[in-house]
PAKOLFI-197722 format. One record per residue (C-alpha): residue number from 1; x, y, z. Coordinates in steps of 0.2 Angstrom, whole numbers, plus 2048, in hexadecimal, padded with zeros to 3 digits. Layout:
BEGIN
  resi  east  north   up
   NUM     X      Y    Z
...
This chain:
BEGIN
  resi  east  north   up
     1   800    800  800
     2   80E    80C  803
     3   814    80B  7F2
     4   803    80D  7EB
     5   7FE    81B  7F6
     6   80F    824  7F1
     7   808    827  7E0
     8   7FB    835  7DC
     9   7E8    830  7DE
    10   7E7    830  7CC
    11   7F6    826  7C7
    12   7FA    813  7C5
    13   807    807  7C5
    14   80A    7F9  7BA
    15   80B    7E8  7C4
    16   81B    7E2  7BE
    17   823    7F3  7C2
    18   81C    7F2  7D3
    19   822    7E0  7D5
    20   834    7E4  7CF
    21   834    7F4  7DA
    22   82F    7E9  7EA
    23   83A    7DB  7E5
    24   82D    7CD  7E7
    25   827    7BF  7DB
    26   817    7C2  7D1
    27   80E    7B5  7D9
    28   812    7BD  7EA
    29   80D    7CE  7E5
    30   7FE    7C7  7DE
    31   7F8    7BF  7EE
    32   7FB    7D0  7F8
    33   7F3    7DA  7EC
    34   7E3    7CD  7EB
    35   7DF    7D2  7FE
    36   7E1    7E4  7FA
    37   7D6    7E3  7EB
    38   7C9    7D9  7F5
    39   7C9    7E6  803
    40   7C7    7F3  7F6
    41   7D6    7FC  7FA
    42   7DE    7FB  7E8
    43   7D6    7FD  7D6
    44   7DC    7F0  7C9
    45   7DA    7F4  7B7
    46   7E1    7E8  7A9
    47   7E4    7EC  797
    48   7EE    7E6  788
    49   7FE    7F0  780
    50   804    7E7  771
    51   7FA    7D9  773
    52   801    7D7  785
    53   7F8    7D6  794
    54   7FB    7E5  7A1
    55   7F5    7E7  7B2
    56   7F4    7F8  7BB
    57   7F1    7FC  7CD
    58   7ED    80A  7D7
    59   7E8    80E  7E9
    60   7D5    812  7EB
    61   7CE    820  7F6
    62   7C9    813  802
    63   7DB    80B  803
    64   7E3    81B  804
    65   7D8    821  813
    66   7DC    80F  81B
    67   7EF    812  818
    68   7EF    823  820
    69   7E6    81C  82F
    70   7F3    80E  831
    71   801    818  82F
    72   7F9    823  83E
    73   7F6    815  848
    74   809    811  847
    75   80E    823  84C
    76   804    822  85A
    77   80B    812  860
    78   81C    81A  85D
    79   815    829  867
    80   818    835  858
    81   80B    840  853
    82   80B    846  840
    83   813    857  83E
    84   805    865  839
    85   807    86D  828
């Protein structure tokens, strides 16, 4: 989720690029992403480029909110409050 939420809300990343960035196998990443998709935390779109399938991923609004909540919970556990802008 951290990789997906680091993108702008209208940006997406190709599955293979994310797997390479995270240094995980396609199968491992696919299993994790399935759970995120089932929870509604990410959006998957599939297309073809030069007759080859491409899968693109992006964090949903629900996923971004859940990740923000998670990060805030971690900050509280660590005893740190976010700085005000």
